[in-house]
PAVEXMI-533774 format. One record per residue (C-alpha): residue number from 1; residue in one letter; chain; x, y, z. Coordinates in Angstrom, 2 decimals, decimal comma. Each point is the difference from the previous one (the first is absolute). Layout:
<NUM; 'A'; 'A'; <X; Y; Z>>
...
# end
This chain:
<1; 'X'; 'A'; <-11,31; -22,22; 17,62>>
<2; 'X'; 'A'; <1,00; -0,18; -3,66>>
<3; 'X'; 'A'; <-1,81; 2,12; -2,53>>
<4; 'X'; 'A'; <0,04; -3,01; -2,31>>
<5; 'X'; 'A'; <-2,45; -1,72; 2,34>>
<6; 'X'; 'A'; <-2,23; 2,98; 0,69>>
<7; 'X'; 'A'; <-2,22; -0,95; 2,89>>
<8; 'X'; 'A'; <-3,07; 1,69; 1,50>>
<9; 'X'; 'A'; <2,11; 2,47; 2,00>>
<10; 'X'; 'A'; <1,75; 1,28; -3,12>>
<11; 'X'; 'A'; <-3,20; 0,04; -1,99>>
<12; 'X'; 'A'; <-1,68; 2,05; 2,72>>
<13; 'X'; 'A'; <2,99; 2,37; 0,19>>
<14; 'X'; 'A'; <0,00; 0,49; -3,75>>
<15; 'X'; 'A'; <-3,77; 0,02; -0,31>>
<16; 'X'; 'A'; <0,01; -2,98; -2,33>>
<17; 'X'; 'A'; <-2,63; -2,61; -0,44>>
<18; 'X'; 'A'; <1,25; -3,56; 0,02>>
<19; 'X'; 'A'; <-0,25; -0,22; -3,78>>
<20; 'X'; 'A'; <2,04; 3,18; -0,38>>
<21; 'X'; 'A'; <2,92; -1,01; 2,25>>
<22; 'X'; 'A'; <3,30; 0,62; -1,76>>
<23; 'X'; 'A'; <3,14; -2,06; -0,18>>
<24; 'X'; 'A'; <3,31; 1,40; 1,20>>
<25; 'X'; 'A'; <1,04; 0,65; -3,60>>
<26; 'X'; 'A'; <-3,19; 1,89; -0,78>>
<27; 'X'; 'A'; <0,39; 2,14; 3,11>>
<28; 'X'; 'A'; <3,64; 0,73; -0,92>>
<29; 'X'; 'A'; <-1,05; 1,05; -3,50>>
<30; 'X'; 'A'; <-2,73; 2,24; 1,44>>
<31; 'X'; 'A'; <2,46; 1,66; 2,36>>
<32; 'X'; 'A'; <2,62; 0,43; -2,74>>
<33; 'X'; 'A'; <-2,51; 1,54; -2,38>>
<34; 'X'; 'A'; <-1,53; 2,01; 2,80>>
<35; 'X'; 'A'; <3,35; 1,58; 0,79>>
<36; 'X'; 'A'; <1,04; 0,41; -3,64>>
<37; 'X'; 'A'; <-3,13; 1,76; -1,25>>
<38; 'X'; 'A'; <0,19; 2,84; 2,56>>
<39; 'X'; 'A'; <3,66; 0,48; -0,93>>
<40; 'X'; 'A'; <-0,91; 0,07; -3,68>>
<41; 'X'; 'A'; <-2,89; 2,44; 0,61>>
<42; 'X'; 'A'; <2,17; 2,44; 1,96>>
<43; 'X'; 'A'; <2,80; -0,27; -2,59>>
<44; 'X'; 'A'; <-2,42; 0,86; -2,81>>
<45; 'X'; 'A'; <-1,46; 2,90; 1,98>>
<46; 'X'; 'A'; <3,53; 1,39; 0,34>>
<47; 'X'; 'A'; <0,75; -0,58; -3,68>>
<48; 'X'; 'A'; <2,63; -2,71; 0,48>>
<49; 'X'; 'A'; <0,20; -3,65; -0,86>>
<50; 'X'; 'A'; <0,55; -2,51; 2,79>>
<51; 'X'; 'A'; <3,30; -0,86; -1,73>>
<52; 'X'; 'A'; <1,26; 3,57; 0,29>>
<53; 'X'; 'A'; <-1,01; 0,19; 3,62>>
<54; 'X'; 'A'; <1,84; -3,28; 0,62>>
<55; 'X'; 'A'; <3,13; 1,58; -1,51>>
<56; 'X'; 'A'; <-0,34; 3,00; 2,31>>
<57; 'X'; 'A'; <-0,45; -2,31; 2,99>>
<58; 'X'; 'A'; <3,10; -1,97; -1,03>>
<59; 'X'; 'A'; <2,02; 3,23; -0,13>>
<60; 'X'; 'A'; <-1,37; 1,00; 3,41>>
<61; 'X'; 'A'; <0,96; -3,31; 1,61>>
<62; 'X'; 'A'; <3,52; 0,06; -1,46>>
<63; 'X'; 'A'; <0,59; 3,51; 1,35>>
<64; 'X'; 'A'; <2,30; 2,77; -1,16>>
<65; 'X'; 'A'; <3,15; -1,87; 1,04>>
<66; 'X'; 'A'; <-0,66; -2,85; -2,41>>
<67; 'X'; 'A'; <-1,64; 1,32; -3,19>>
<68; 'X'; 'A'; <-0,57; -2,64; -2,66>>
<69; 'X'; 'A'; <1,09; 0,34; -3,59>>
<70; 'X'; 'A'; <-2,58; -0,08; -2,77>>
<71; 'X'; 'A'; <1,21; -3,54; -0,77>>
<72; 'X'; 'A'; <-0,43; -1,00; 3,67>>
<73; 'X'; 'A'; <-3,62; 1,21; -0,13>>
<74; 'X'; 'A'; <-0,61; -1,94; -3,22>>
<75; 'X'; 'A'; <1,39; -3,16; 1,58>>
<76; 'X'; 'A'; <-2,09; 0,56; 3,13>>
<77; 'X'; 'A'; <-3,16; 0,51; -2,07>>
<78; 'X'; 'A'; <0,92; -2,89; -2,33>>
<79; 'X'; 'A'; <-0,36; 2,11; -3,11>>
<80; 'X'; 'A'; <2,25; 1,43; -2,68>>
<81; 'X'; 'A'; <2,01; 3,18; 0,61>>
<82; 'X'; 'A'; <-1,86; 1,58; -2,92>>
<83; 'X'; 'A'; <-3,36; -0,66; 1,68>>
<84; 'X'; 'A'; <1,15; 1,42; 3,31>>
<85; 'X'; 'A'; <1,45; 3,08; -1,74>>
<86; 'X'; 'A'; <-3,47; 1,16; -1,02>>
<87; 'X'; 'A'; <-1,24; -0,21; 3,57>>
<88; 'X'; 'A'; <3,10; 1,75; 1,30>>
<89; 'X'; 'A'; <-0,52; 2,74; -2,61>>
<90; 'X'; 'A'; <-3,56; 0,53; 1,22>>
<91; 'X'; 'A'; <0,98; 0,11; 3,69>>
<92; 'X'; 'A'; <2,87; 2,36; -0,80>>
<93; 'X'; 'A'; <-2,34; 2,31; -1,96>>
<94; 'X'; 'A'; <-2,28; 0,03; 3,06>>
<95; 'X'; 'A'; <3,05; 1,05; 2,08>>
<96; 'X'; 'A'; <-0,32; -3,05; 2,26>>
<97; 'X'; 'A'; <3,40; -1,49; -0,83>>
<98; 'X'; 'A'; <3,31; 1,17; -1,46>>
<99; 'X'; 'A'; <2,66; -1,80; -2,01>>
<100; 'X'; 'A'; <3,66; 0,49; 0,77>>
<101; 'X'; 'A'; <2,96; -1,42; -1,88>>
<102; 'X'; 'A'; <2,57; -1,96; 1,96>>
<103; 'X'; 'A'; <3,25; 1,85; 0,63>>
<104; 'X'; 'A'; <1,92; -3,26; -0,39>>
<105; 'X'; 'A'; <-1,68; -1,41; -3,11>>
<106; 'X'; 'A'; <-1,76; 2,53; -2,25>>
<107; 'X'; 'A'; <-2,04; -2,82; -1,59>>
<108; 'X'; 'A'; <-1,84; -0,63; 3,28>>
<109; 'X'; 'A'; <-2,98; 2,19; 0,89>>
<110; 'X'; 'A'; <-1,35; -0,04; 3,55>>
<111; 'X'; 'A'; <-3,60; 0,82; 0,88>>
<112; 'X'; 'A'; <-0,65; 2,11; 3,09>>
<113; 'X'; 'A'; <-3,32; 0,64; 1,71>>
<114; 'X'; 'A'; <-0,66; 3,73; 0,41>>
<115; 'X'; 'A'; <-1,79; 1,45; 3,06>>
<116; 'X'; 'A'; <-3,19; 0,45; -2,07>>
<117; 'X'; 'A'; <0,14; -3,68; -0,97>>
<118; 'X'; 'A'; <0,48; -1,04; 3,62>>
<119; 'X'; 'A'; <-2,98; 2,07; 1,19>>
<120; 'X'; 'A'; <-2,06; -1,28; -2,93>>
<121; 'X'; 'A'; <0,63; -3,67; 0,87>>
<122; 'X'; 'A'; <-0,70; 0,64; 3,69>>
<123; 'X'; 'A'; <-3,29; 1,74; -0,86>>
<124; 'X'; 'A'; <-0,87; -2,87; -2,36>>
<125; 'X'; 'A'; <0,64; -2,59; 2,72>>
<126; 'X'; 'A'; <-2,14; 1,95; 2,47>>
<127; 'X'; 'A'; <-2,83; 0,29; -2,56>>
<128; 'X'; 'A'; <0,18; -3,75; -0,71>>
<129; 'X'; 'A'; <-0,11; -0,82; 3,70>>
<130; 'X'; 'A'; <-3,02; 2,27; 0,45>>
<131; 'X'; 'A'; <-1,77; -1,50; -3,03>>
<132; 'X'; 'A'; <0,68; -3,55; 1,18>>
<133; 'X'; 'A'; <-1,15; 0,81; 3,55>>
<134; 'X'; 'A'; <-3,20; 1,49; -1,41>>
<135; 'X'; 'A'; <-0,71; -3,07; -2,11>>
<136; 'X'; 'A'; <0,70; -2,36; 2,90>>
<137; 'X'; 'A'; <-2,29; 2,01; 2,30>>
<138; 'X'; 'A'; <-2,76; -0,35; -2,57>>
<139; 'X'; 'A'; <0,75; -3,69; -0,26>>
<140; 'X'; 'A'; <0,44; 0,23; -3,76>>
<141; 'X'; 'A'; <3,59; -0,49; -1,06>>
<142; 'X'; 'A'; <-0,94; -0,99; -3,51>>
# end
């Protein structure tokens, strides 16, 4: 059954009255917002922006064998190198990442995730999963 044509079974499952049945797009927006807000709440509780946590996650997924340069991170985030530099400064001050100059080209600076940054992102992901599970159990993801 398509969510776009929400029938009585879906309405009953979601606890919706016929007049409150949602289209597929509306349900997708609810789910997207419902997953984003818990992430944003946990990020703020930890004192980080979602953007900075996304940078940490990017470093985690690339691994130690393939550290990105500051320019690579700026391209990934679709922002200027100057903008990314401020976020990298903050994360470096928090001792979550470290910068290292390339041995081959001294103009290139690589960004490495430190063990504290790795444990921080893993704890953040666990907290988000817990928060989302809690909201889903309550049936209120918005």
